[in-house]
Legacy VTK file of the C-alpha trace (Angstrom):
# vtk DataFile Version 3.0
C-alpha trace
ASCII
DATASET POLYDATA
POINTS 336 float
-0.086 -0.014 0.098
1.047 3.549 -0.763
2.827 5.238 2.224
0.072 7.328 3.979
2.523 10.290 4.231
2.561 10.586 0.370
-0.764 12.363 0.641
-4.370 11.868 1.614
-6.429 13.726 -0.997
-7.014 12.558 -4.650
-9.747 12.515 -7.315
-12.015 10.092 -8.581
-10.923 10.132 -12.379
-13.121 11.951 -14.789
-12.333 15.696 -15.671
-14.092 18.364 -17.665
-13.091 19.547 -21.121
-11.053 17.961 -24.023
-7.652 19.041 -23.498
-5.539 16.048 -22.272
-2.484 17.953 -21.400
-4.125 20.797 -19.507
-6.360 18.294 -17.526
-3.346 16.252 -16.465
-1.193 19.233 -15.635
-3.922 20.735 -13.537
-4.462 17.543 -11.517
-0.665 16.936 -11.060
-0.255 20.719 -10.024
-3.132 20.468 -7.447
-2.139 16.942 -6.094
1.454 16.426 -7.038
2.960 16.758 -3.605
0.287 16.634 -0.891
-2.002 14.278 -2.636
-2.268 11.224 -5.033
-2.641 12.535 -8.706
-4.528 10.509 -11.064
-4.475 10.059 -14.923
-7.553 12.084 -15.999
-10.324 10.753 -18.123
-12.264 13.172 -20.391
-15.635 11.899 -21.561
-16.311 15.186 -23.288
-13.845 14.008 -26.118
-16.789 11.723 -27.257
-17.384 8.099 -27.834
-14.507 5.878 -26.853
-13.642 8.182 -24.016
-16.592 7.164 -21.923
-16.428 4.589 -19.173
-17.388 1.587 -21.339
-15.321 2.690 -24.397
-12.106 2.999 -22.166
-12.792 -0.257 -20.584
-13.266 -2.040 -23.846
-9.849 -0.813 -25.022
-8.200 -3.053 -22.295
-9.950 -6.197 -23.289
-7.502 -8.688 -24.806
-8.746 -10.433 -27.965
-12.301 -9.047 -27.680
-13.486 -6.344 -30.090
-16.452 -4.050 -29.649
-18.162 -1.419 -31.999
-20.512 1.228 -31.231
-24.138 0.689 -32.332
-27.466 2.483 -31.830
-27.970 0.416 -28.596
-24.482 1.083 -27.354
-21.108 -0.653 -27.251
-21.524 -4.237 -28.788
-19.082 -7.091 -29.181
-18.178 -7.873 -32.875
-15.973 -10.314 -34.619
-13.186 -7.859 -35.496
-12.102 -4.340 -34.472
-13.424 -1.441 -36.130
-13.091 2.319 -36.446
-14.892 2.928 -33.020
-12.457 0.771 -31.061
-9.610 2.181 -33.057
-10.657 5.672 -32.030
-10.890 4.588 -28.354
-7.544 3.069 -28.560
-6.032 6.172 -30.066
-7.452 8.319 -27.297
-6.006 5.916 -24.747
-2.606 6.117 -26.531
-2.806 9.945 -26.368
-3.288 9.632 -22.613
-0.460 7.655 -22.121
1.832 9.784 -24.333
0.711 12.887 -22.196
1.407 10.851 -19.015
4.885 9.868 -20.104
5.605 13.509 -21.149
4.303 15.369 -18.163
5.096 12.839 -15.305
8.520 12.181 -16.582
10.883 11.767 -13.688
7.948 11.707 -11.232
8.124 9.435 -8.073
5.507 8.439 -5.660
1.890 7.423 -5.992
0.084 7.743 -9.291
-3.465 6.499 -9.722
-5.104 5.104 -12.878
-8.601 4.054 -13.260
-9.960 1.012 -15.129
-13.588 -0.064 -15.739
-14.476 -3.153 -13.792
-15.548 -6.403 -15.245
-19.137 -6.202 -13.901
-19.826 -2.843 -15.127
-18.522 -3.981 -18.692
-20.904 -6.963 -18.418
-23.772 -4.551 -17.539
-23.191 -2.219 -20.267
-21.476 -4.154 -23.360
-24.118 -5.941 -25.495
-23.739 -9.298 -27.123
-24.683 -9.686 -30.796
-28.360 -10.639 -29.795
-28.757 -7.341 -27.999
-28.913 -8.418 -24.397
-26.007 -7.094 -22.206
-23.105 -9.614 -21.490
-24.470 -10.119 -17.769
-27.128 -12.274 -19.451
-24.474 -14.917 -20.457
-22.355 -16.626 -17.793
-19.798 -17.542 -20.545
-19.639 -14.067 -21.687
-18.978 -12.819 -18.186
-16.189 -15.307 -17.702
-14.537 -14.312 -20.959
-14.703 -10.542 -20.002
-13.135 -11.344 -16.479
-10.270 -13.366 -18.252
-9.886 -10.796 -20.953
-9.944 -7.706 -18.640
-7.387 -9.317 -16.155
-4.899 -9.781 -19.123
-5.503 -6.249 -20.408
-5.238 -4.607 -16.954
-1.913 -6.523 -16.341
-0.610 -5.033 -19.650
-1.946 -1.693 -18.973
-0.263 -1.479 -15.532
3.055 -2.769 -16.841
2.903 -0.123 -19.585
2.217 2.896 -17.058
5.095 1.542 -14.933
7.375 1.515 -18.040
6.458 5.024 -18.998
6.902 6.357 -15.510
9.353 4.130 -13.747
9.369 6.008 -10.491
5.603 5.853 -9.986
4.043 3.736 -7.519
0.903 2.752 -9.448
-2.506 2.644 -7.579
-5.297 1.000 -9.544
-8.935 2.014 -9.129
-11.501 -0.492 -10.490
-14.594 1.474 -11.277
-17.874 -0.515 -10.578
-20.848 1.713 -10.779
-23.148 -1.048 -12.096
-22.140 -3.656 -9.688
-25.229 -3.338 -7.467
-27.537 -3.808 -10.379
-25.853 -7.051 -11.592
-25.931 -8.325 -7.900
-29.656 -7.270 -7.472
-31.033 -8.560 -10.806
-31.863 -4.958 -11.860
-30.541 -4.718 -15.438
-33.175 -4.671 -18.074
-33.576 -7.215 -20.806
-33.143 -6.261 -24.466
-36.970 -5.920 -24.749
-37.096 -3.569 -21.654
-40.008 -5.418 -20.230
-38.072 -7.830 -17.967
-35.082 -7.946 -15.635
-32.003 -10.110 -16.161
-31.226 -12.774 -13.430
-28.964 -11.589 -10.728
-25.469 -12.861 -10.832
-24.401 -14.716 -7.792
-22.226 -12.937 -5.182
-19.497 -15.417 -5.084
-19.277 -15.281 -8.880
-19.072 -11.542 -8.845
-16.618 -11.562 -6.040
-14.344 -14.001 -7.867
-14.316 -12.099 -10.999
-13.616 -8.774 -9.379
-10.878 -10.502 -7.540
-9.312 -11.843 -10.693
-8.840 -8.366 -11.975
-7.484 -6.820 -8.678
-5.173 -9.731 -8.548
-3.863 -9.154 -12.063
-3.315 -5.545 -11.305
-1.257 -6.511 -8.175
0.845 -9.202 -9.997
1.698 -6.619 -12.602
3.172 -4.321 -9.992
0.505 -2.196 -8.753
1.228 -1.208 -5.104
-2.361 -0.737 -4.089
-5.803 -1.400 -5.569
-9.229 -0.101 -4.635
-12.735 -0.464 -5.954
-14.853 2.773 -6.701
-18.682 2.602 -6.515
-20.721 5.773 -6.011
-24.114 4.033 -5.781
-26.115 3.926 -2.620
-25.204 1.056 -0.217
-22.181 -0.176 -2.070
-21.181 -3.755 -1.489
-18.081 -2.861 0.565
-17.716 -6.161 2.234
-17.692 -8.100 -1.237
-14.952 -5.571 -2.442
-12.923 -6.295 0.833
-13.282 -10.127 0.305
-12.323 -9.792 -3.481
-9.010 -8.514 -2.224
-9.290 -4.756 -2.685
-6.877 -2.742 -0.591
-9.207 0.122 -0.353
-13.026 1.243 -1.352
-13.846 4.595 -2.844
-17.428 5.600 -2.001
-19.802 8.622 -1.838
-20.167 9.386 1.825
-23.307 11.240 1.222
-25.013 7.972 0.203
-23.908 5.902 3.090
-26.481 5.090 5.907
-25.666 4.257 9.389
-25.945 0.673 8.498
-23.574 1.006 5.635
-21.051 2.363 7.975
-21.517 -0.325 10.502
-20.845 -2.880 7.818
-17.753 -1.090 6.630
-16.348 -0.642 10.103
-14.840 -4.074 10.709
-12.917 -4.016 7.409
-11.610 -0.602 8.285
-10.333 -1.880 11.587
-8.595 -4.604 9.576
-6.632 -2.088 7.469
-8.974 -1.627 4.490
-8.371 2.072 3.246
-11.240 4.461 2.871
-11.092 6.897 -0.061
-13.735 9.101 1.153
-15.973 10.964 -1.221
-16.594 13.774 1.164
-16.660 16.658 -1.194
-20.096 17.292 -3.054
-20.057 18.852 -6.491
-20.425 21.739 -6.508
-18.189 22.075 -3.512
-19.571 25.527 -2.441
-22.167 23.846 -0.253
-19.379 22.492 2.125
-16.879 24.226 4.259
-13.535 22.627 5.065
-14.871 21.641 8.525
-17.924 19.982 7.004
-15.626 17.875 4.546
-13.713 16.710 7.448
-16.843 16.104 9.565
-18.190 13.795 6.844
-15.490 11.360 7.960
-14.873 12.409 11.535
-18.502 12.240 12.779
-19.294 8.605 11.789
-15.659 7.539 12.654
-16.238 8.702 16.212
-19.818 7.390 16.406
-18.439 3.982 15.689
-15.561 4.537 18.116
-12.956 3.578 15.566
-9.494 4.302 16.201
-8.391 7.729 15.301
-5.007 6.508 14.367
-6.712 4.709 11.417
-7.513 8.133 9.801
-3.939 8.336 8.658
-5.131 5.840 5.932
-8.121 7.801 4.706
-7.916 9.599 1.413
-10.398 12.405 0.714
-11.900 12.677 -2.730
-14.739 14.365 -4.464
-18.028 12.386 -4.122
-17.797 11.111 -7.673
-16.267 12.086 -11.087
-15.914 15.790 -12.220
-16.733 15.363 -16.012
-19.727 17.428 -15.831
-18.380 20.210 -13.672
-16.831 23.344 -14.960
-13.025 23.516 -14.877
-13.381 26.274 -12.100
-15.694 23.933 -10.171
-13.448 20.900 -10.611
-10.409 22.818 -9.321
-12.435 23.996 -6.444
-13.362 20.384 -5.669
-9.814 19.341 -5.579
-8.873 22.081 -3.328
-11.647 21.290 -0.961
-10.464 17.734 -0.734
-6.975 18.774 0.118
-8.162 21.292 2.559
-10.575 18.563 4.220
-7.759 16.078 4.410
-5.468 18.484 6.135
-8.276 19.362 8.684
-8.913 15.613 9.127
-5.215 15.067 9.802
-5.200 17.927 12.370
-8.000 16.424 14.210
-6.570 12.870 14.267
-3.346 14.456 15.665
-5.128 16.427 18.335
LINES 1 337
336 0 1 2 3 4 5 6 7 8 9 10 11 12 13 14 15 16 17 18 19 20 21 22 23 24 25 26 27 28 29 30 31 32 33 34 35 36 37 38 39 40 41 42 43 44 45 46 47 48 49 50 51 52 53 54 55 56 57 58 59 60 61 62 63 64 65 66 67 68 69 70 71 72 73 74 75 76 77 78 79 80 81 82 83 84 85 86 87 88 89 90 91 92 93 94 95 96 97 98 99 100 101 102 103 104 105 106 107 108 109 110 111 112 113 114 115 116 117 118 119 120 121 122 123 124 125 126 127 128 129 130 131 132 133 134 135 136 137 138 139 140 141 142 143 144 145 146 147 148 149 150 151 152 153 154 155 156 157 158 159 160 161 162 163 164 165 166 167 168 169 170 171 172 173 174 175 176 177 178 179 180 181 182 183 184 185 186 187 188 189 190 191 192 193 194 195 196 197 198 199 200 201 202 203 204 205 206 207 208 209 210 211 212 213 214 215 216 217 218 219 220 221 222 223 224 225 226 227 228 229 230 231 232 233 234 235 236 237 238 239 240 241 242 243 244 245 246 247 248 249 250 251 252 253 254 255 256 257 258 259 260 261 262 263 264 265 266 267 268 269 270 271 272 273 274 275 276 277 278 279 280 281 282 283 284 285 286 287 288 289 290 291 292 293 294 295 296 297 298 299 300 301 302 303 304 305 306 307 308 309 310 311 312 313 314 315 316 317 318 319 320 321 322 323 324 325 326 327 328 329 330 331 332 333 334 335
């Protein structure tokens, strides 16, 4: 796991605008020393820069194309996948240029296997989550692709301590059987918790084996399955604190006591509705209510509640500043 002293503030991943260099320079400037900078994602660039398109780029020996229904598996790569690959290459080129010589933590984000299964369509139009064999193929393909991706980032920035965030916004729908069928009149059968855990664990393990120093799972849905993330082998969980209930905190507490790192989405967007004190309170208050050891707060990373793609550049910068200020305030309280 990344040394806690390296910083306790970071971002979720997405960022406004289309200028890759400007976005990464901004994040590196905001978070370069006190925080954990991340490779920015810019969905405003269009198809292929979205969550599913970026995830599909990493799939080994599996091709997709963009159809009216969304991204769909096809027999051979087409121009849509090539466009997505081109944008990923641009991101990595910018990373190599701007992060040249950097040491310390650097976070990258990858789309998780169950969000891909929930969003990528089979040729017959149902999403892949409807087919057990397709889910298995996605897990295996993504694990191989994530391994290659981590190794490439480590090659481009040799001094970086690579942190891998697996984005799983759709995992709750997969577990709950809440995905619509192709007709829209029914719901797909839920995927078993053990199957989901093992699939997620395979991707997390591949990232670790490729040299990632830390892995975490991000899910900004209500009542995220943090116990499953912990059992799958994640070093941390990234959640929107505004959506956690008292019961969610009670479920999460034992894992935090065992050393699971909390990436705390404590900064709403826009951040003007929160003061530095209230950002810190979002962690401090439930922490004390559960009588958790304040020494464990050293491991907490404060972040915006979710991605910043729909924010203005000024709002995104303000959210990052609020995360840094909130993390410092939380640190002062823990020391006091």
